[in-house]
C-alpha positions as CSV (number, residue, x, y, z in Angstrom):
1,M,0.1,-0.2,0.1
2,R,1.0,3.5,-0.9
3,E,2.0,5.8,2.4
4,H,0.1,9.2,2.8
5,S,2.9,10.7,3.5
6,R,4.5,10.2,0.4
7,D,1.0,12.4,-1.1
8,H,2.8,15.5,-0.5
9,G,6.1,15.2,-2.3
10,R,3.9,13.8,-5.3
11,L,2.1,17.1,-5.4
12,E,5.0,19.1,-5.6
13,D,6.2,16.3,-8.6
14,I,3.6,17.7,-10.0
15,L,3.6,21.3,-9.7
16,K,7.5,21.3,-11.1
17,Y,6.1,19.9,-13.7
18,A,3.1,21.7,-14.6
19,K,5.5,24.9,-14.3
20,N,7.9,23.1,-17.0
21,V,5.4,23.2,-19.2
22,E,3.7,26.5,-19.0
23,Q,7.5,28.0,-19.2
24,I,8.2,25.9,-22.4
25,V,4.9,26.5,-24.3
26,N,4.6,30.6,-22.6
27,G,4.8,32.6,-25.7
28,I,4.9,29.8,-28.6
29,T,2.6,28.8,-31.6
30,Y,0.8,25.3,-32.3
31,E,3.4,25.4,-35.3
32,Q,5.9,26.0,-33.1
33,F,4.9,23.6,-30.8
34,V,4.6,20.7,-33.7
35,D,7.7,21.6,-35.9
36,D,10.7,21.8,-33.1
37,I,10.9,18.5,-31.6
38,R,12.5,19.5,-28.6
39,I,9.8,21.7,-27.9
40,Y,7.5,18.8,-28.4
41,Y,8.8,15.7,-26.2
42,S,9.8,18.3,-23.4
43,V,6.3,18.8,-23.3
44,M,5.5,15.4,-23.5
45,K,7.5,13.8,-20.8
46,N,6.7,16.9,-18.6
47,I,2.9,15.8,-19.2
48,E,4.1,11.6,-18.7
49,V,5.9,12.8,-15.6
50,I,2.6,14.5,-14.1
51,G,1.2,11.2,-14.8
52,E,3.2,9.2,-13.0
53,A,2.9,11.0,-10.0
54,A,-0.8,10.9,-10.0
55,N,-0.6,7.8,-10.4
56,M,1.6,7.0,-7.0
57,L,-0.6,9.5,-5.1
58,T,-2.6,7.1,-2.5
59,R,-5.6,6.0,-3.8
60,H,-7.6,7.6,-0.9
61,F,-5.7,10.9,-1.9
62,R,-7.4,10.6,-5.3
63,E,-10.8,9.7,-4.0
64,T,-11.1,12.1,-1.0
65,H,-9.6,14.9,-3.9
66,T,-12.2,14.9,-7.0
67,E,-11.2,18.2,-8.2
68,L,-9.1,16.8,-10.7
69,P,-10.1,14.3,-13.3
70,W,-6.4,11.7,-11.9
71,R,-8.2,8.7,-14.3
72,L,-7.6,10.8,-16.7
73,I,-4.3,12.4,-15.8
74,V,-3.4,8.9,-15.3
75,S,-4.3,7.6,-18.8
76,M,-2.2,10.7,-20.6
77,R,0.7,9.0,-19.0
78,N,-0.7,5.3,-19.9
79,V,-0.7,6.7,-23.8
80,L,2.5,8.5,-23.7
81,V,4.4,6.1,-22.3
82,H,3.3,2.6,-23.8
83,G,2.5,3.9,-27.0
84,Y,-1.0,2.3,-27.4
85,A,-3.0,4.7,-29.1
86,Q,-1.2,7.6,-30.8
87,V,-1.4,10.8,-29.1
88,S,-2.8,13.6,-31.5
89,D,-0.4,16.8,-31.5
90,A,-3.6,18.9,-31.1
91,D,-4.3,16.9,-27.7
92,L,-1.0,17.4,-26.7
93,W,-1.5,21.3,-27.3
94,Q,-4.5,21.4,-25.9
95,T,-3.0,19.3,-22.5
96,A,-0.2,21.9,-22.6
97,T,-2.3,25.0,-23.0
98,N,-5.4,24.6,-21.7
99,D,-5.3,21.6,-19.0
100,I,-2.0,22.3,-17.5
101,L,-2.7,25.9,-15.8
102,P,-5.8,24.5,-13.6
103,L,-4.0,21.7,-12.5
104,R,-1.3,23.4,-11.1
105,E,-4.0,25.9,-9.6
106,Q,-6.0,23.1,-7.8
107,V,-2.4,21.3,-7.2
108,Q,-1.2,24.7,-5.4
109,R,-4.4,24.5,-3.5
110,Y,-4.3,21.4,-2.0
111,L,-0.5,21.8,-0.8
112,S,-1.2,24.9,1.0
113,D,-4.6,24.0,2.2
114,I,-4.4,20.5,3.9
115,D,-2.7,20.0,6.9
116,W,0.2,17.4,6.4
117,E,1.0,16.4,9.3
118,Q,-2.1,15.2,10.3
119,W,-2.6,13.4,6.3
120,A,0.4,11.4,6.7
121,Q,-0.8,10.3,10.2
122,G,-3.9,9.2,8.8
123,E,-5.1,5.8,8.9
124,N,-5.9,3.6,5.6
125,P,-9.9,4.1,5.7
126,Y,-10.7,1.2,3.5
127,T,-12.2,-1.4,5.3
128,E,-11.0,-5.1,5.7
129,I,-13.5,-5.7,3.2
130,D,-11.5,-3.5,1.0
131,N,-8.5,-5.0,1.3
132,A,-9.9,-8.7,0.6
133,V,-10.6,-7.0,-2.6
134,Y,-7.9,-5.5,-3.4
135,K,-5.9,-8.5,-2.2
136,Q,-8.1,-10.3,-5.2
137,A,-7.5,-7.7,-7.9
138,I,-4.0,-8.4,-7.1
139,E,-4.5,-12.3,-7.8
140,S,-6.3,-11.7,-10.5
141,A,-3.4,-9.4,-11.8
142,R,-0.7,-11.8,-11.0
143,R,-3.5,-14.7,-13.0
144,M,-4.0,-12.1,-15.9
145,K,0.1,-11.4,-16.4
146,A,0.9,-14.6,-16.2
147,K,-1.3,-15.4,-19.5
148,G,0.1,-12.9,-21.2
149,Y,-2.4,-9.9,-20.8
150,A,-1.0,-6.1,-21.6
151,V,-0.7,-3.9,-18.6
152,E,-3.4,-1.7,-19.9
153,D,-6.3,-4.3,-20.4
154,I,-5.2,-5.2,-16.9
155,V,-5.0,-2.1,-15.4
156,E,-9.0,-1.9,-16.3
157,I,-10.0,-4.9,-15.7
158,T,-8.4,-5.0,-11.7
159,G,-8.3,-1.1,-11.2
160,L,-4.9,-1.6,-10.1
161,T,-2.4,1.0,-11.4
162,N,0.7,0.0,-13.5
163,E,2.8,0.0,-11.2
164,E,1.3,-2.2,-9.1
165,I,1.1,-4.8,-11.4
166,E,4.4,-4.2,-12.2
167,R,5.7,-5.2,-8.9
168,L,3.9,-8.7,-9.5
């Protein structure tokens, strides 16, 4: 299980890489974005890291802080990393120019508004039933992985994260 104490650092990572994206696209046009491979892939990598940090947040944090579309953020990361669906230039530009600012602003609010000492000491809010369901998902993922299922399919079916599956 992921620790609450690490959520603060993961949000700081999201903030850092969101600022990077804003800095990279500041003052450039869409045409410059798609024509300059350094700009394009810099934006792509920073958005990928944002998605990875979001993916590593505790399930409890994502479920209790629903102002951001965590699943979409993680899904974008999965697409960028695994390349199982081509991201269009327009979608990546849209993310960089329209979605990053609201993300950064909300993450800044989380960082300033949450009592992080208290959050870090928080107990796992999941019941024994939740934990049993989680263990069953892990076992299902192990079997699916052994049968050669794609990680993306295992994520979708079990609800586990890429990292949880990769550790199996």
